[in-house]
C-alpha positions in Angstrom: -0.8 30.6 13.8 0.8 30.4 10.4 -1.4 30.9 7.3 0.9 28.7 5.0 3.3 25.8 5.3 6.1 28.0 3.9 5.5 30.5 6.7 5.6 27.7 9.3 8.9 26.3 8.0 10.5 29.7 8.1 9.4 30.2 11.7 10.6 26.7 12.8 13.9 27.4 11.2 14.4 30.5 13.3 13.2 28.9 16.6 14.5 25.4 16.3 17.1 25.5 13.5 18.7 22.1 14.3 15.5 20.1 14.7 15.2 17.4 12.1 12.5 18.2 9.5 12.9 15.3 7.1 14.6 12.0 7.3 15.2 9.7 4.3 17.5 6.6 4.5 20.8 8.0 5.7 19.9 11.7 5.0 18.6 14.1 7.5 17.5 17.7 6.8 17.1 20.2 9.7 14.5 23.0 9.6 17.3 25.5 9.1 18.6 23.5 6.1 15.1 23.0 4.7 14.4 26.8 4.9 17.7 27.6 3.1 17.0 24.9 0.4 13.4 26.1 0.0 14.6 29.7 -0.6 17.3 28.6 -3.0 14.8 26.5 -5.0 12.5 29.5 -5.2 15.4 31.7 -6.4 16.4 29.2 -9.1 12.7 28.8 -10.2 12.4 32.6 -10.5 15.7 33.5 -12.0 16.4 30.5 -14.2 12.9 29.3 -15.2 11.0 32.6 -14.9 8.4 31.1 -12.5 6.2 33.6 -10.7 2.9 33.9 -8.9 0.1 31.7 -10.2 2.4 29.7 -12.6 1.9 26.0 -12.5 4.8 23.6 -12.0 4.3 19.8 -12.3 6.5 17.8 -9.9 7.1 14.1 -9.9 6.1 13.1 -6.4 9.0 10.9 -5.4 9.3 10.0 -1.7 12.6 11.9 -1.5 13.8 15.2 -0.1 14.1 16.9 -3.5 10.3 16.6 -4.0 9.5 18.4 -0.8 12.1 21.1 -1.4 10.8 21.7 -4.9 7.2 21.8 -3.8 8.0 24.4 -1.1 10.1 26.4 -3.5 7.2 26.7 -5.9 4.8 27.8 -3.1 7.4 30.3 -1.8 6.8 32.1 -5.0 3.0 31.8 -4.6 3.0 29.6 -7.7 0.9 26.4 -8.0 2.5 23.0 -7.4 1.0 20.1 -9.3 2.3 16.7 -7.9 2.0 13.7 -10.2 2.6 10.0 -9.6 6.3 9.3 -9.7 5.7 6.2 -11.9 3.3 8.0 -14.3 3.6 7.0 -17.9 4.9 9.5 -20.4 1.4 9.7 -22.1 -0.3 10.5 -18.8 2.3 13.1 -18.0 1.9 14.7 -21.4 -1.9 14.7 -21.1 -1.8 16.6 -17.8 0.8 18.9 -19.2 -1.3 19.7 -22.2 -4.4 20.1 -20.1 -3.1 22.6 -17.6 -0.2 24.3 -19.6 2.4 24.5 -16.8 5.5 26.6 -16.9 7.8 23.7 -16.0 7.8 19.9 -15.4 10.2 18.5 -12.9 10.7 14.7 -13.3 13.4 12.1 -13.9 11.0 10.1 -16.0 11.9 9.7 -19.7 10.1 12.4 -21.7 10.8 12.6 -25.4 8.0 15.0 -26.4 9.4 18.4 -27.7 6.2 20.0 -26.5 7.1 19.5 -22.9 9.5 21.7 -21.0 11.2 19.1 -18.7 13.9 19.5 -16.1 15.5 16.6 -14.1 14.1 16.7 -10.5 17.3 15.1 -9.1 19.4 17.4 -11.2 17.5 20.5 -10.0 18.0 19.4 -6.4 21.8 19.0 -6.9 21.8 22.5 -8.2 19.9 23.7 -5.1 22.5 22.0 -2.9 25.3 23.6 -4.8 23.8 27.1 -4.6 22.6 26.8 -1.0 26.0 27.6 0.5 26.4 30.7 -1.6 25.3 34.2 -1.2 22.1 34.6 -3.2 19.7 37.5 -3.7 17.4 37.4 -0.7 13.8 37.0 -1.8 11.2 38.1 0.7 8.3 35.8 1.2 4.9 37.4 0.4 2.0 35.7 2.3 -0.6 34.9 -0.4 -4.4 35.5 -0.1 -6.2 32.6 1.3 -8.4 32.3 -1.8 -5.3 31.9 -4.1 -4.7 28.4 -5.5 -1.7 26.6 -3.9 -1.9 23.1 -5.2 -3.6 21.0 -7.8 -4.1 17.3 -7.0 -5.2 15.1 -9.8 -7.7 12.3 -9.1 -9.4 9.9 -11.5 -12.5 9.8 -9.3 -15.2 7.2 -10.2 -15.5 8.2 -13.9 -11.9 7.6 -14.9 -11.6 11.2 -16.1 -8.6 12.9 -14.7 -9.7 15.9 -12.6 -7.4 18.4 -11.0 -8.8 19.4 -7.6 -7.7 23.0 -6.9 -6.8 23.6 -3.3 -6.4 27.2 -2.1 -4.2 28.3 0.8 -7.4 28.6 2.9 -8.3 25.0 2.0 -4.9 23.7 3.0 -5.0 25.7 6.2 -8.3 24.1 7.2 -7.3 20.6 6.1 -4.1 20.9 8.0 -5.8 21.9 11.2 -8.4 19.1 10.8 -5.6 16.5 10.6 -3.6 18.1 13.4 -6.5 18.0 15.8 -8.2 14.9 14.4 -5.3 12.6 15.3 -3.9 14.9 18.0 -0.5 15.2 16.3 2.3 16.7 18.5 5.4 18.7 17.7 7.6 15.9 19.1 6.1 13.3 16.7 8.3 11.5 14.2 5.9 10.3 11.5 6.7 7.7 8.9 5.0 8.1 5.6 5.3 5.2 3.2 2.6 6.5 0.9 2.6 8.2 -2.5 3.0 12.0 -2.1 0.8 13.0 -5.0 -2.3 11.7 -3.2 -4.4 13.4 -0.6 -3.5 11.3 2.4 0.3 11.5 2.1 0.1 15.2 1.2 -2.1 16.4 4.0 -0.1 14.5 6.6 3.2 15.8 5.1 1.8 19.4 5.3 0.6 19.0 8.8 4.0 17.7 10.0 5.8 20.6 8.6 3.2 23.0 9.8 3.5 22.1 13.5 7.2 21.5 13.4 7.3 17.7 13.8 9.5 15.4 11.8 8.6 13.4 8.7 10.4 10.2 7.7 10.0 9.2 4.0 9.8 5.7 2.7 9.0 4.5 -0.8 6.0 2.3 -0.1 5.1 -0.6 2.1 6.7 -3.2 -0.2 9.5 -4.1 2.2 8.6 -4.5 5.9 12.2 -4.8 6.8 12.8 -1.2 5.7 9.8 -0.1 7.7 11.2 -1.8 10.9 14.6 -0.2 10.2 13.1 3.3 9.8 11.0 3.0 13.0 14.1 1.9 14.9 16.7 4.3 13.3 14.6 7.4 13.5 12.7 6.5 16.7 9.4 7.0 14.9 6.3 7.7 17.1 3.7 7.4 14.4 2.8 5.8 11.1 0.3 6.7 8.4 -1.0 4.0 6.1 -3.9 2.7 4.1 -6.1 -0.3 5.1 -4.8 -2.9 2.5 -1.2 -2.1 3.2 -1.7 -2.4 7.0 -3.4 -5.7 6.6 -0.5 -6.9 4.4 2.1 -5.8 6.9 0.3 -7.8 9.6 0.6 -10.9 7.6 4.2 -10.3 6.4 5.7 -9.3 9.7 4.1 -11.8 12.1 5.1 -11.1 15.7 7.4 -8.3 14.4 4.3 -6.4 13.6 3.3 -6.2 17.2 6.9 -5.6 18.4 7.6 -2.8 15.9 4.2 -1.0 15.5 3.3 -1.6 19.2 6.0 1.0 20.1 4.3 3.7 18.1 2.2 6.4 19.9 -0.4 6.3 17.1 -1.2 4.9 13.6 -3.5 6.8 11.3 -5.2 4.9 8.5 -6.7 6.9 5.6 -7.7 6.4 2.0 -10.6 4.1 2.9 -12.1 2.6 5.9 -10.6 -0.2 7.9 -12.8 -3.3 8.0 -14.7 -4.0 11.2 -12.6 -7.1 11.7 -9.3 -5.3 11.1 -10.2 -2.6 13.6 -10.8 -5.2 16.3 -7.5 -6.9 15.5 -5.5 -3.7 15.7 -7.0 -2.8 19.0 -6.3 -6.3 20.3 -2.7 -6.6 19.0 -1.6 -3.0 19.6 -3.2 -2.0 23.0 -0.7 0.7 23.7 -1.0 2.4 20.2 -3.8 4.7 19.4 -5.5 3.7 16.1 -7.2 6.5 14.1 -9.3 5.9 11.0 -9.7 8.9 8.8 -12.2 9.4 6.0 -11.4 12.1 3.4 -11.0 12.7 -0.3 -8.8 14.7 -2.6 -11.6 17.3 -2.6 -11.9 17.6 1.2 -8.7 16.3 2.9 -9.3 14.4 6.1 -12.8 15.4 7.3 -14.1 12.5 9.4 -12.1 11.0 12.2 -12.5 8.0 14.5 -10.4 7.1 17.5 -10.8 3.3 17.1 -9.0 2.7 20.4 -11.3 4.9 22.5 -14.6 4.0 20.8 -14.9 0.2 20.5 -18.7 0.6 20.3 -18.4 2.7 17.1 -16.1 0.4 15.1 -18.6 0.1 12.3 -18.7 3.9 11.8 -16.4 6.3 9.9 -16.3 8.5 12.9 -17.4 12.1 13.5 -16.8 15.2 11.3 -13.9 17.4 12.4 -14.7 20.7 14.0 -15.8 23.2 11.4 -16.9 20.4 8.9 -20.6 20.5 8.3 -22.3 17.4 7.1 -25.9 16.6 5.9 -27.6 13.8 4.1 -29.8 14.4 1.1 -32.1 12.3 -1.0 -32.0 11.8 -4.8 -33.5 15.3 -5.3 -31.0 17.1 -3.1 -33.5 17.6 -0.2 -32.0 17.2 3.3 -33.3 14.1 5.1 -32.9 12.4 8.5 -30.9 9.3 7.7 -30.7 7.1 10.8 -30.3 3.6 9.3 -29.6 1.7 6.1 -33.2 2.0 4.8 -33.2 5.8 5.2 -29.6 6.4 4.0 -28.8 9.2 1.5 -26.1 11.0 -0.2 -23.4 12.7 1.9 -22.9 16.4 1.4 -20.2 18.5 3.2 -19.3 22.1 3.7 -16.3 23.7 5.3 -13.2 25.7 4.6 -11.3 22.5 3.8 -13.3 21.8 0.6 -11.6 22.4 -2.8 -12.2 25.5 -4.9 -13.2 23.3 -7.8 -11.8 21.1 -10.6 -9.5 22.9 -13.0 -11.3 23.8 -16.2 -14.3 21.4 -15.7 -17.3 23.8 -15.3 -20.0 21.2 -15.8 -18.6 18.8 -13.2 -18.1 21.7 -10.8 -21.7 22.7 -11.2 -22.8 19.2 -10.3 -20.3 18.8 -7.4 -20.4 22.2 -5.8 -23.9 23.4 -5.2 -24.8 26.4 -3.1 -21.5 26.2 -1.2 -21.9 22.4 -0.5 -19.7 19.7 -1.8 -21.7 16.7 -3.0 -20.1 13.3 -2.7 -21.3 10.0 -4.2 -21.2 8.2 -0.9 -24.4 6.9 0.8 -24.4 7.3 4.6 -26.5 7.6 7.7 -25.8 9.0 11.2 -26.6 7.8 14.7 -27.8 9.7 17.6 -24.3 10.6 18.7 -23.4 12.1 15.3 -21.2 9.2 14.1 -21.3 8.6 10.3 -21.9 5.1 8.8 -21.1 4.5 5.2 -22.9 2.0 2.9 -20.6 2.6 0.0 -20.6 4.6 -3.2 -24.1 5.2 -4.6 -23.4 3.2 -7.7 -22.0 0.3 -5.6 -25.3 -0.2 -3.6 -26.9 -3.4 -4.6 -30.7 -3.3 -5.3 -32.1 -6.7 -4.5 -35.8 -6.7 -5.4 -36.1 -3.1 -4.0 -34.0 -3.8 -0.9 -30.8 -1.9 -0.4 -27.7 -4.0 0.2 -24.5 -2.4 1.3 -21.4 -4.2 0.0 -19.4 -2.8 2.9 -21.8 -4.5 5.4 -21.4 -7.8 3.6 -17.7 -7.5 3.4 -17.3 -6.5 7.1 -19.2 -9.5 8.3 -17.7 -11.9 5.9 -14.2 -10.8 6.8 -14.8 -12.1 10.3 -14.8 -15.7 9.0 -11.6 -17.6 9.6 -11.7 -18.8 6.0 -11.3 -15.3 4.5 -8.2 -13.2 4.2 -10.1 -10.4 2.4 -13.2 -10.1 0.2 -15.2 -7.8 -2.0 -18.9 -7.7 -2.7 -20.5 -6.5 -5.9 -24.0 -6.5 -7.4 -24.7 -8.4 -10.6 -27.7 -9.0 -12.7 -30.0 -11.6 -11.3 -29.7 -14.6 -13.8 -33.3 -15.5 -13.1 -34.5 -12.0 -13.9 -36.6 -11.6 -10.8 -34.7 -9.5 -8.3 -32.9 -7.1 -10.5 -29.5 -7.6 -8.8 -28.0 -10.1 -6.5 -24.8 -10.0 -4.4 -21.6 -11.8 -5.4 -18.7 -12.2 -3.1 -15.1 -12.3 -4.4 -13.0 -14.1 -1.8 -9.2 -14.3 -1.1 -9.0 -17.5 1.1 -7.0 -17.5 4.3 -5.8 -21.1 3.4 -5.6 -23.0 0.2 -9.4 -22.8 -0.5 -12.7 -22.0 1.1 -15.6 -24.3 2.1 -18.4 -22.5 0.4 -21.2 -24.3 2.2 -19.6 -23.5 5.6 -19.1 -19.9 4.6 -22.7 -19.7 3.5 -23.9 -21.0 6.9 -21.6 -18.5 8.6 -23.2 -15.6 6.7 -26.7 -16.8 7.0 -26.5 -16.6 10.7 -25.4 -12.9 10.5 -27.2 -11.5 7.5 -30.7 -11.2 6.3 -31.5 -13.6 3.5 -31.6 -11.0 0.7 -28.1 -9.8 1.6 -26.5 -13.3 1.2 -24.2 -13.7 -1.8 -25.6 -15.9 -4.5 -22.1 -16.9 -5.7 -18.6 -17.1 -4.2 -15.6 -16.6 -6.5 -12.1 -17.1 -5.2 -9.2 -14.9 -6.3 -5.5 -14.8 -5.4 -5.8 -11.1 -4.6 -8.3 -8.3 -5.0 -7.7 -5.7 -7.7 -6.6 -2.4 -6.2 -5.5 1.0 -7.5 -2.2 2.8 -6.7 -3.5 3.8 -3.3 -4.5 0.2 -2.6 -8.2 1.1 -2.7 -10.5 -1.7 -3.9 -11.1 -1.5 -7.6 -14.8 -2.5 -7.9 -14.9 -1.5 -11.6 -12.4 -4.2 -12.4 -14.4 -6.8 -10.4 -17.5 -5.9 -12.5 -15.4 -6.3 -15.7 -14.2 -9.7 -14.5 -17.7 -10.8 -13.8 -19.0 -9.6 -17.2 -16.1 -11.5 -18.8 -16.0 -14.7 -16.7 -19.3 -14.8 -14.8 -19.2 -17.2 -11.9 -16.3 -19.2 -13.5 -13.6 -19.7 -10.9 -10.4 -19.1 -12.9 -8.2 -20.6 -10.2 -8.0 -24.4 -10.6 -6.2 -26.7 -8.2 -2.9 -26.4 -10.0 -2.9 -22.6 -10.1 -4.2 -22.4 -6.5 -1.2 -24.5 -5.4 1.2 -22.1 -7.2 -0.5 -18.9 -5.8 -0.6 -20.2 -2.3 3.0 -21.4 -2.0 5.1 -19.2 0.3 8.5 -19.8 1.9 8.3 -21.6 5.2 11.4 -21.5 7.5 9.9 -22.9 10.8 8.7 -26.4 11.0 6.9 -28.6 13.6 7.9 -32.1 14.6 5.6 -34.1 12.3 7.4 -36.5 10.1 7.0 -36.7 6.3 6.3 -40.3 5.3 8.7 -42.0 3.0 6.2 -42.8 0.2 5.0 -39.2 0.2 8.6 -37.9 0.0 9.3 -40.2 -2.9 6.3 -38.8 -4.8 7.5 -35.2 -4.1 11.0 -36.0 -5.4 9.4 -37.8 -8.4 7.8 -34.4 -9.3 11.3 -32.9 -9.4 12.6 -35.6 -11.7 9.8 -34.9 -14.1 11.0 -31.3 -14.5 12.2 -30.2 -18.0 16.0 -30.7 -18.7 17.9 -29.0 -21.4 18.6 -31.5 -24.3 17.1 -34.1 -21.9 20.6 -34.6 -20.3 19.3 -35.1 -16.8 22.8 -34.6 -15.2 21.3 -33.6 -11.9 21.4 -35.5 -8.6 18.8 -35.3 -5.8 20.3 -36.0 -2.3 17.7 -36.5 0.5 19.0 -35.9 4.0 16.7 -37.1 6.8 19.0 -37.6 9.7 18.4 -34.7 12.2 22.1 -34.6 13.4 23.4 -34.4 9.8 20.9 -31.7 8.9 22.0 -29.6 11.9 25.7 -30.2 11.2 25.2 -29.1 7.5 23.2 -26.1 8.6 25.9 -25.0 11.1 28.7 -25.4 8.6 26.8 -23.4 6.0 26.2 -20.7 8.5 29.9 -20.6 9.6 31.2 -20.6 6.0 28.7 -18.0 4.9 29.7 -15.6 7.6 33.4 -16.1 6.6 32.7 -15.4 3.0 30.1 -12.6 3.6 27.3 -14.6 2.0 23.7 -14.2 3.2 22.2 -17.2 4.9 18.7 -16.8 6.3 18.5 -20.3 7.8 15.6 -22.6 8.8 14.3 -24.0 12.0 13.7 -27.8 12.6 13.2 -29.0 9.0 12.2 -32.7 8.7 14.1 -33.1 5.4 16.7 -31.5 3.2 16.7 -32.1 -0.6 20.0 -31.1 -2.1 19.9 -30.6 -5.9 23.2 -30.6 -7.6 24.3 -30.7 -11.3 27.3 -31.4 -13.3 29.3 -28.2 -13.6 30.1 -29.1 -17.2 26.4 -28.7 -18.1 26.1 -25.1 -19.0 22.3 -25.3 -18.4 22.7 -27.0 -15.0 21.3 -24.1 -13.0 18.1 -23.8 -15.2 17.5 -27.6 -15.0 18.0 -27.6 -11.2 15.8 -24.5 -10.7 12.9 -26.2 -12.6 13.3 -29.3 -10.5 13.4 -27.3 -7.3 10.2 -25.5 -8.2 8.4 -28.7 -9.1 9.4 -30.2 -5.7 8.2 -27.2 -3.7 4.9 -27.1 -5.5 4.4 -30.8 -5.0 5.1 -30.3 -1.3 2.6 -27.5 -1.1 -0.1 -29.6 -2.7 0.3 -32.0 0.2 0.3 -29.3 2.9 4.1 -29.4 3.4 6.0 -26.2 3.7 9.4 -25.6 2.0 12.0 -22.9 1.5 14.8 -22.6 -1.0 18.2 -22.1 0.7 20.5 -20.2 -1.7 23.7 -19.8 0.2 25.3 -23.2 -0.7 25.5 -22.5 -4.4 28.3 -20.0 -4.0 30.3 -21.8 -1.2 29.8 -25.5 -1.9 33.4 -25.8 -3.0 34.8 -24.5 0.3 36.8 -27.5 1.9 34.7 -28.1 5.0 31.4 -28.0 3.1 32.8 -30.1 0.2 33.9 -32.8 2.7 30.3 -33.0 4.0 28.8 -33.1 0.5 31.3 -35.8 -0.6 30.3 -37.9 2.5 26.7 -37.6 1.1 27.8 -39.1 -2.2 27.6 -35.8 -4.2 30.3 -35.9 -6.9 33.2 -33.4 -6.8 32.3 -32.2 -10.3 28.8 -31.2 -9.1 27.7 -27.7 -8.1 24.9 -27.5 -5.5 22.4 -25.2 -7.1 19.7 -25.4 -4.4 18.9 -26.8 -1.0 15.3 -27.3 -0.1 14.3 -27.5 3.5 10.9 -28.9 4.1 8.5 -30.1 6.7 5.0 -29.4 8.1 4.7 -25.7 8.9 4.8 -24.4 12.4 2.3 -21.6 12.1 1.3 -19.4 9.1 4.0 -18.4 6.6 4.9 -14.7 6.1 3.3 -13.4 2.9 5.7 -11.4 0.7 4.2 -8.7 -1.5 4.7 -9.1 -5.2 5.9 -6.1 -7.2 3.2 -4.5 -9.4 3.7 -3.4 -12.9 6.2 -6.1 -14.0 4.0 -7.4 -16.8 4.1 -6.0 -20.3 1.7 -6.9 -23.1 2.6 -6.9 -26.8 -0.5 -7.6 -28.8 
């Protein structure tokens, strides 16, 4: 077989030139086109930027075709590609640049430092496309030695210190074969990757796809489930690679569409952390025709341990078994190999194989502690069963020492997540306030509903856990802190505990705000008149510019009139090309209008609408803001209906709120990260 990804792409281009290699939105690149663009990129790197063997090139890892072409172009020259986060701050980029001294940086991020040689990534790709159709000097590909460094992936690890893991061509070859056989990937597969491509999971899957001649579909994250559904349908995807937190969020956001869309896939691979025991059971139940693989790996090892969740329901608590050629042993605190068969005899996981990194760039002391006698030492505590399956307790510094007894936070989390009260949770060890046990467990909980019954949850856990493993405190959060790869950030949880202790920062008001989600489908239960009057009163109490209060609240309760208005909004919206997402069986409509002469009418009405929806949420009533009417309320047929409701001609309808008791759980919409800036 091929010794490098470049060699594989060249061969696929000659044997199956018209097969799609990469899909992204409306763009498709065949293997023939990819090979030509790769060669052209290499030519431009060499002739225009003087890149040659062993030079380092930093590339902003956008989930776009230009990133893949640039990466392959660098490796065509046997140079070293260094992917970085596409959203990296200028300071972080400059720190890495200064640390490794690259020949070139390819990014569209704003870089003002004169010390950085920066070229636009999108601009470079445009040049590649312009030159691809021309006659260029043919550059023969020279297959590198397997010990030569091909890539450098940066990881913050557990210390927070950036470390560049150096991966040789031999490492990548072994990691690629581990992934290929670990999830039984096929040439006919069309794999959707909505993951960052500067991290180990996305990169090893991308490499494997191109190596075997399959097709990769790129997507910029899991943020929008609609895009995922469209990609699966448009490109006829057969597989998806994700991370546990994103997959759990998708299940909540998509509802039945999750089963309909993902149930058509041949397999789903989940990496960058282990699926919870509860989530594994749910996936097997909801997706019976889709194979679920859970992969354990790291930047330093690539995918190394694989579990076919579907085939091994009796091993759901495990990570799986090491891939062929991956050797694993467990050692004690002195580095001596031990037989670790349960939680009490667990030890540190040590691995060896061709997939393990060559070392961290320019960090000799850390290398000496990590790579010992050809073995790669991890900070994970594990044990194995009689069948060779590996069970993880967590990171060594996450294990909770309760009066000399070891408590695995993962065990507590796995069992707690089976409670119907819990959406997700995280366990950490904190100092025993009574000073007797050393440490005690604390459980941070994201409730499934508005809140948790702590006494009921304690009873649930006491029936399933030994007494010393039971959390001493329960703290509710809106969401758990996670890093860019959606891995749980326990360090932040410890900081939160040290700062706030057991104080629950979410009071009743904040909890109502954080738990409100749009509800579009309602059951037949009727909202009482006094309750509705109280909800509307909350709207009237909203702030109003200059205290003008020129708004009007029109409450529609007649089912026939609600349906007639809904149908007319839909008909007019289609005529005027306005989006109208609709609602099913609302008990009540509240129309908020305001005098069009009030220049602050939209702000006043918006504040009132928010108050009304939050008040409804506090009573367990669902609501959704219907936007369509604000742009079409003056269309004749709609205005006639509004006039019949007593809404003045001079009023603009800024919002319509549909409400009622929810029929089922609402879909949860992911909130965009990194939208808060602090000026202190």
